[in-house]
C-alpha positions as CSV (number, residue, x, y, z in Angstrom):
1,M,162.4,91.8,105.2
2,P,161.7,88.5,103.5
3,E,164.4,89.3,100.8
4,R,166.9,89.9,103.6
5,A,166.0,86.5,105.1
6,N,166.5,84.8,101.8
7,E,169.9,86.5,101.4
8,L,171.0,85.4,104.9
9,V,169.8,81.8,104.4
10,Q,171.5,81.6,101.0
11,K,174.8,83.0,102.4
12,T,174.6,80.6,105.4
13,T,174.0,77.5,103.4
14,A,176.1,78.3,100.3
15,S,178.9,75.9,101.3
16,L,176.4,73.0,101.3
17,N,175.9,73.6,97.5
18,D,179.5,72.7,96.8
19,L,179.4,69.3,98.6
20,R,179.3,66.2,96.5
21,T,176.5,64.4,98.2
22,P,174.2,61.5,97.3
23,V,170.8,62.4,95.8
24,A,168.9,61.4,99.0
25,L,171.1,63.5,101.2
26,R,171.0,66.4,98.7
27,R,167.1,66.3,98.9
28,S,167.3,66.5,102.7
29,I,169.6,69.5,102.6
30,E,167.4,71.3,100.1
31,Q,164.3,70.6,102.1
32,H,165.9,71.9,105.3
33,Q,167.2,75.0,103.4
34,D,163.6,75.8,102.4
35,N,162.5,75.2,106.0
36,L,165.3,77.5,107.3
37,L,164.2,80.2,104.9
38,S,160.6,79.9,106.2
39,L,161.8,80.0,109.8
40,A,164.0,83.0,109.2
41,K,161.1,84.9,107.6
42,A,158.8,84.0,110.5
43,L,161.3,85.0,113.1
44,L,162.0,88.3,111.5
45,V,158.3,89.1,111.1
46,A,157.5,88.1,114.6
47,G,160.3,90.3,116.0
48,K,161.7,87.6,118.2
49,S,164.6,88.4,120.6
50,E,168.0,86.9,120.1
51,Q,167.4,84.5,123.1
52,E,164.1,83.3,121.6
53,I,165.8,82.8,118.2
54,L,168.6,80.7,119.9
55,E,166.0,78.5,121.6
56,I,164.0,78.0,118.4
57,L,167.2,77.2,116.4
58,D,168.4,74.7,119.1
59,S,165.1,72.8,118.7
60,A,165.1,73.0,114.9
61,F,168.7,71.9,114.5
62,S,168.2,69.0,117.0
63,S,165.4,67.8,114.8
64,Y,167.4,68.2,111.6
65,K,170.4,66.4,113.2
66,K,168.2,63.4,113.9
67,E,166.8,63.3,110.3
68,L,170.2,63.8,108.7
69,T,171.7,61.0,110.8
70,K,168.8,58.7,109.8
71,T,169.4,59.6,106.1
72,I,173.1,59.0,106.3
73,V,172.6,55.6,108.1
74,T,170.1,54.6,105.5
75,L,172.5,55.5,102.7
76,G,175.2,53.4,104.5
77,N,172.9,50.4,104.7
78,E,172.2,50.6,100.9
79,Q,175.8,50.2,100.0
């Protein structure tokens, strides 16, 4: 099951690897990719329902959106 989770995360985030992004932003994306893999494994092992997964992802992506926005604004201020 963990290998399947890894495959799904890699497939889902593959397009991010092609982006030309600043180093700080790349680190944020890689960190969240690792977090997403851990989350996918945990959700699969826990046998969560689709509704539970949606609720967890809504929360996780809301947090990621805030951090990503902060990183982008910081990069903008450095220029």
